[in-house]
C-alpha positions in Angstrom: 13.6 20.8 -59.4 13.2 17.1 -60.1 10.7 15.8 -62.6 7.5 15.7 -60.5 6.3 12.6 -62.3 9.3 10.6 -60.9 9.4 11.6 -57.2 8.2 9.1 -54.7 9.6 9.1 -51.1 8.8 7.0 -48.1 9.2 6.8 -44.4 9.6 3.2 -43.1 9.7 2.9 -39.3 9.9 -0.3 -37.3 6.9 -0.5 -34.8 9.0 -1.4 -31.8 8.3 1.8 -29.9 7.3 5.4 -30.2 8.1 7.8 -33.1 11.4 9.2 -31.8 12.7 12.7 -32.7 15.2 11.3 -35.3 12.5 9.3 -37.1 10.2 12.4 -37.0 13.0 14.4 -38.8 13.5 11.7 -41.4 9.8 11.6 -42.1 9.7 15.4 -42.4 12.6 15.5 -44.8 11.0 12.8 -47.1 7.6 14.6 -46.9 9.1 18.0 -47.8 11.2 16.6 -50.6 8.1 15.0 -52.2 5.9 18.1 -51.7 8.7 20.4 -53.0 8.8 18.4 -56.2 5.1 17.7 -56.6 5.6 14.0 -55.8 4.2 11.4 -53.4 5.2 10.6 -49.9 4.3 7.1 -48.7 4.4 5.3 -45.4 5.6 1.7 -44.8 5.5 -0.1 -41.4 8.5 -2.5 -41.3 6.9 -5.0 -39.0 8.7 -8.2 -39.9 10.2 -8.5 -36.4 7.0 -10.0 -34.9 8.5 -10.4 -31.5 9.2 -6.7 -31.1 6.4 -5.2 -33.2 3.1 -4.2 -31.6 -0.2 -2.6 -32.6 0.3 0.0 -29.9 3.6 1.0 -31.4 2.0 1.3 -34.9 -0.7 3.5 -33.4 1.9 5.7 -31.6 3.8 6.2 -34.9 0.7 7.0 -36.9 -0.6 9.4 -34.2 2.8 11.0 -33.9 3.0 11.7 -37.7 -0.5 13.0 -37.8 0.1 15.3 -34.8 3.3 16.6 -36.4 1.4 17.3 -39.6 3.4 14.9 -41.8 0.7 13.3 -43.9 1.2 10.4 -46.3 -0.7 9.2 -49.3 -2.6 6.0 -49.4 -2.8 3.3 -46.8 0.3 2.4 -44.8 2.1 -0.6 -46.3 2.7 -3.6 -43.9 6.0 -5.2 -44.7 5.0 -8.4 -42.9 1.9 -8.8 -45.1 4.2 -8.8 -48.2 6.2 -11.8 -47.2 4.9 -13.9 -50.2 6.1 -11.2 -52.6 9.5 -11.2 -50.9 9.8 -14.9 -51.3 8.8 -14.6 -55.0 11.7 -12.2 -55.5 14.1 -14.7 -53.9 12.9 -17.4 -56.3 13.8 -15.0 -59.1 17.3 -14.5 -57.6 17.8 -18.3 -57.3 16.6 -18.8 -60.9 19.2 -16.4 -62.3 22.0 -17.6 -60.1 22.2 -14.6 -57.8 21.0 -16.6 -54.7 21.4 -20.2 -53.5 20.3 -22.5 -50.8 22.8 -22.9 -48.0 22.7 -26.0 -45.9 25.5 -25.1 -43.5 24.7 -25.7 -39.9 24.9 -22.8 -37.4 28.1 -24.4 -36.0 29.6 -24.6 -39.5 28.6 -21.0 -40.2 30.3 -19.8 -37.0 33.5 -21.6 -38.0 33.4 -20.2 -41.5 32.8 -16.7 -40.1 35.8 -17.0 -37.8 38.0 -18.2 -40.7 36.9 -15.4 -42.9 37.5 -12.9 -40.2 41.0 -14.2 -39.7 41.7 -13.7 -43.4 40.3 -10.2 -43.4 37.2 -10.9 -45.6 33.5 -11.5 -45.2 31.9 -14.9 -45.1 31.5 -16.9 -48.3 29.3 -20.0 -48.0 30.7 -23.3 -49.6 27.2 -24.0 -50.8 27.5 -21.1 -53.4 29.5 -23.6 -55.5 27.8 -26.9 -54.5 24.7 -28.5 -55.8 21.7 -28.7 -53.6 21.5 -32.5 -54.3 24.5 -32.9 -52.1 22.6 -31.8 -49.0 21.3 -34.4 -46.5 17.7 -35.3 -47.2 15.3 -33.0 -45.3 18.1 -30.8 -44.0 17.1 -27.2 -43.1 18.5 -24.4 -45.2 18.6 -20.6 -45.6 18.7 -18.8 -48.9 21.8 -16.6 -49.3 22.7 -13.9 -51.8 25.7 -14.7 -53.9 27.8 -11.7 -53.1 29.5 -10.4 -56.3 33.3 -10.3 -56.5 33.2 -6.6 -57.6 33.5 -3.5 -55.5 30.3 -1.6 -54.7 29.9 2.1 -55.2 26.8 4.2 -54.2 26.6 7.7 -55.4 25.0 9.2 -52.3 23.3 12.6 -52.6 24.7 13.7 -49.2 27.8 11.6 -48.6 29.1 11.6 -52.2 30.5 8.4 -53.8 30.8 5.7 -51.1 32.9 2.6 -52.0 33.0 -0.8 -50.4 35.5 -3.5 -51.4 33.8 -6.8 -52.6 35.4 -8.7 -49.7 33.5 -6.5 -47.1 30.1 -8.0 -48.0 29.2 -11.6 -47.1 26.8 -14.0 -48.7 23.8 -12.3 -47.1 20.9 -14.4 -45.8 17.8 -13.5 -47.8 15.4 -16.1 -46.4 15.8 -17.6 -42.9 15.3 -21.3 -42.3 11.7 -20.7 -41.4 11.1 -18.9 -44.8 11.0 -15.4 -43.2 12.5 -12.7 -45.4 15.3 -10.6 -44.0 15.5 -6.8 -43.8 17.6 -5.9 -46.8 15.7 -8.1 -49.2 12.3 -6.9 -48.0 13.3 -3.2 -48.2 14.5 -3.6 -51.8 11.3 -5.4 -53.0 9.0 -3.0 -51.1 10.8 0.2 -52.3 10.7 -1.2 -55.9 7.1 -2.1 -55.8 6.1 1.2 -54.2 7.9 3.1 -56.9 10.3 4.8 -54.5 12.7 7.0 -56.3 14.5 8.7 -53.4 15.4 7.3 -50.0 16.3 9.9 -47.4 17.4 8.2 -44.1 20.0 8.2 -41.4 23.6 7.4 -42.2 23.4 4.3 -39.9 21.8 2.7 -43.0 24.7 3.6 -45.3 26.1 0.1 -45.4 22.6 -1.2 -46.1 22.6 0.9 -49.2 25.6 -0.9 -50.5 24.0 -4.3 -49.8 20.7 -3.2 -51.3 22.3 -1.8 -54.4 23.7 -5.3 -55.1 20.3 -6.9 -54.7 18.7 -4.2 -57.1 21.3 -5.0 -59.7 20.8 -8.8 -59.4 17.1 -8.3 -59.9 17.6 -6.0 -62.9 15.8 -3.1 -61.1 16.8 0.5 -60.9 17.9 1.5 -57.4 16.5 4.7 -55.9 18.7 7.7 -55.2 20.1 7.5 -51.7 20.6 10.4 -49.3 22.1 9.4 -46.0 21.9 12.1 -43.3 24.0 12.2 -40.2 22.2 11.2 -37.0 21.2 13.7 -34.3 23.5 14.0 -31.4 23.0 15.3 -27.9 24.1 18.8 -26.8 27.4 17.3 -25.7 28.1 15.9 -29.1 27.6 12.3 -28.1 25.1 9.9 -29.6 21.6 10.9 -28.8 20.1 9.0 -25.9 17.0 9.3 -23.6 18.9 11.5 -21.2 19.5 14.0 -24.1 15.9 14.1 -25.1 15.6 11.1 -27.5 11.9 11.0 -26.7 8.8 10.2 -28.6 7.0 12.9 -30.5 4.1 12.7 -28.1 6.5 13.7 -25.3 7.2 17.0 -27.1 3.5 17.5 -27.6 3.0 17.0 -23.9 5.7 19.4 -23.1 3.7 22.0 -24.9 5.4 22.3 -28.3 3.2 23.2 -31.3 3.5 20.9 -34.3 4.5 23.8 -36.5 7.2 24.8 -34.0 8.6 21.3 -33.9 8.5 21.0 -37.7 10.4 24.3 -38.0 13.0 23.2 -35.5 13.5 19.7 -37.1 13.8 21.3 -40.5 16.9 23.2 -39.4 18.4 20.2 -37.6 20.9 19.2 -40.2 19.5 21.3 -43.1 20.1 24.9 -43.9 19.2 27.6 -46.4 21.5 30.5 -45.8 20.9 32.0 -42.3 17.1 31.7 -42.3 15.9 30.1 -39.1 12.1 30.6 -39.1 9.9 29.1 -41.7 6.2 28.9 -42.4 5.0 25.6 -43.8 4.8 27.1 -47.3 8.3 28.4 -47.0 9.6 25.0 -45.9 8.1 23.2 -48.9 9.4 25.9 -51.3 12.9 25.9 -49.8 13.7 22.3 -49.0 16.2 20.5 -51.1 18.7 17.7 -50.6 21.5 20.1 -51.4 20.9 21.9 -48.1 21.6 18.7 -46.1 24.9 18.8 -44.2 27.4 16.0 -43.5 28.0 16.9 -39.9 25.8 15.5 -37.1 23.2 18.0 -35.8 23.0 18.7 -32.1 19.7 18.7 -30.2 19.3 22.1 -28.5 16.3 22.6 -26.3 16.9 26.3 -25.9 16.8 26.7 -29.7 13.7 24.5 -29.9 11.9 26.6 -27.4 12.9 29.8 -29.1 11.6 28.6 -32.5 8.4 27.4 -30.8 7.9 30.8 -29.2 7.9 32.4 -32.6 5.1 30.1 -33.7 3.2 30.6 -30.4 3.0 34.3 -31.3 1.7 33.6 -34.8 -0.8 30.9 -33.6 -4.6 31.6 -33.8 -5.9 32.7 -30.4 -9.0 30.5 -30.6 -6.8 27.5 -31.4 -4.5 28.2 -28.5 -7.4 28.5 -26.1 -8.8 25.1 -27.3 -5.4 23.5 -26.8 -5.1 25.0 -23.4 -8.6 23.9 -22.4 -7.7 20.3 -23.5 -4.6 20.4 -21.3 -6.3 21.9 -18.3 -9.5 20.0 -18.5 -8.6 17.4 -15.9 -7.3 19.9 -13.3 -9.6 20.5 -10.4 -7.8 23.6 -9.0 -8.9 25.8 -11.9 -12.0 27.6 -12.8 -13.1 26.4 -16.2 -16.6 28.1 -16.6 -17.8 30.5 -19.3 -16.5 33.5 -17.4 -13.0 32.0 -17.2 -13.1 31.4 -20.9 -14.0 35.1 -21.5 -10.9 36.0 -19.5 -8.8 33.8 -21.7 -10.2 35.4 -24.8 -9.2 38.8 -23.5 -5.8 37.8 -22.3 -4.5 35.2 -24.8 -3.3 37.7 -27.4 -0.9 39.3 -24.8 0.0 36.2 -22.8 1.0 34.1 -25.8 3.8 36.5 -26.6 5.3 35.8 -23.2 5.3 31.9 -23.4 7.6 29.7 -25.4 5.4 26.6 -25.0 1.8 25.7 -24.1 3.2 24.5 -20.8 4.5 28.0 -20.1 1.2 29.5 -21.3 -0.5 27.3 -18.7 1.6 29.0 -16.1 0.8 32.4 -17.6 -3.0 31.9 -17.4 -3.0 30.3 -13.9 -3.6 33.6 -12.2 -6.8 34.0 -14.2 -8.3 30.6 -13.7 -7.4 29.7 -10.1 -10.3 29.3 -7.7 -10.7 32.0 -5.1 -10.1 32.7 -2.4 -6.5 31.4 -2.9 -3.9 31.0 -0.3 -0.9 33.3 -0.3 2.5 31.8 0.6 6.0 33.0 1.3 7.1 36.4 0.0 3.7 36.9 -1.6 1.9 36.6 1.7 4.4 39.0 3.3 3.6 41.5 0.6 0.2 42.1 2.3 1.0 43.4 5.7 -1.2 45.8 7.7 0.0 48.8 5.9 -0.6 47.2 2.5 -4.0 45.9 3.5 -5.1 49.4 4.4 -3.8 50.7 1.1 -5.6 48.0 -0.8 -8.8 48.9 1.0 -8.5 52.5 -0.2 -7.6 51.4 -3.7 -10.6 49.1 -3.7 -12.8 52.1 -3.0 -11.1 54.1 -5.7 -11.6 51.3 -8.3 -15.2 50.8 -7.3 -15.8 54.3 -8.6 -13.7 53.9 -11.7 -16.0 54.4 -14.7 -13.6 53.7 -17.5 -12.4 50.1 -17.2 -10.1 50.2 -20.2 -6.4 49.2 -19.7 -5.1 52.7 -20.3 -7.6 54.3 -18.0 -6.8 51.7 -15.3 -3.1 52.3 -15.7 -3.5 56.0 -15.2 -5.8 55.4 -12.2 -3.2 53.3 -10.5 -0.5 55.9 -11.0 -2.8 58.6 -9.7 -3.5 56.5 -6.6 0.2 56.0 -5.9 0.8 59.7 -6.2 -2.2 60.4 -3.9 -0.7 57.9 -1.4 2.7 59.6 -1.6 4.5 56.4 -2.4 6.3 54.8 -5.2 4.3 52.5 -7.5 5.9 49.4 -6.1 4.1 50.0 -2.8 0.9 49.7 -4.7 1.8 47.3 -7.4 3.4 44.6 -5.2 0.5 44.0 -2.8 -2.0 44.4 -5.7 -0.3 41.7 -7.7 -0.3 39.4 -4.7 -4.0 40.0 -4.1 -5.1 39.6 -7.7 -2.7 36.9 -9.0 -1.2 35.3 -6.0 2.2 36.7 -7.0 2.2 35.3 -10.6 4.6 37.1 -13.0 1.7 38.4 -14.9 1.9 41.4 -17.3 1.2 45.0 -16.2 -1.4 45.3 -13.4 -3.6 47.5 -15.6 -3.8 44.6 -18.0 -4.7 42.2 -15.1 -7.5 44.5 -14.0 -8.9 45.0 -17.4 -9.0 41.2 -18.1 -10.5 40.3 -14.7 -13.1 43.0 -14.9 -14.5 45.2 -12.1 -16.5 42.5 -10.3 -13.7 39.9 -10.1 -11.1 42.5 -9.2 -13.1 43.9 -6.3 -14.0 40.4 -5.2 -10.3 39.4 -5.1 -9.4 42.6 -3.2 -12.2 41.8 -0.7 -10.6 38.4 -0.1 -7.6 40.3 1.4 -9.6 42.7 3.6 
């Protein structure tokens, strides 16, 4: 275990859209690593791209993290609000010779870049060796980092030692002509000022780690430990896209996943501890470590996600599931949502939740309980109640009206006894009874359905088919 006094992690999304599934996993890993080591997990909104950033996107990210149960400490840091601090760091770099003002025009830069490419190296500005006094009066400029002439090595906690030749890194722009700080500069200053000790992020940032380590060194600061994790791929092994399920966290919420189910699934998406698949929150925190992160891209698997969520559905508190269901069903006008319907839910939820992988499936499971009656039968369900079946249901209704014990076991026995008395197999009783009471829904045993609906509702639904 790391020294708990040293551990600070962060999640730093750009507010240009929703909190996508890859970002949610990154946030979770940083959160768990901090919690595992008694440290601090912080949130930074990297909103320097004003044209693409929006308040709605910030809200979507915060709401997504809160729903997922990934909580941060302190107020979220706005990167844009720290621009003066970023410029202060640039002045420090200029003062120590690690940065310089570059007066090359865009056309000159393009020519320099083409020449550098032809020579197999990165761009080097001629202004790194020229005095600013040589610049035309009032000429616009950017501030560039003076790329060192030494190779860069980052000891990554997942990827191992990663090396870049000096010629691969150009004289990076730190401040644009309008004075706006660029990404790699802002990240270094913010992570340093926030006390970040470990940066866990996607391996699409690996080259940024090389650039950022140079800036850390030039400022005389200690760089955080980096852990770059492979990105999530689709089931076909290709880069994750919207067609694979690269959706916002809120979309998974709307599909009926529980936050604890999604947390558990994301945990195992690129991380492992032996063969264990299912984790409580406490087990996640206790088990998570960077050493369990893999180098191979993880593949999004909706079947696996649903299976993990099904496990957590079974463990979920009944009252909580009912509340979640009621919130999802509240706007539907085809369902009965009164106190009696809620009583039925209370009776049924413990059984029905074991048959559903998501809240959306649970909605389907409870539909037979809540639908307004009389309901219309269609297709095969309607055909199940022919004249013979209607007569048999009428006789069954009379038998049930006299049934004194309305427990599930007693009702099951009563249905068996009735089938025997009728001289038919149970299917001749169960199929039309299911149609009459549920509309053909794949509900559990009919004795369970009767016990949940109660005598009054059961007889009323049978009367609807008379």
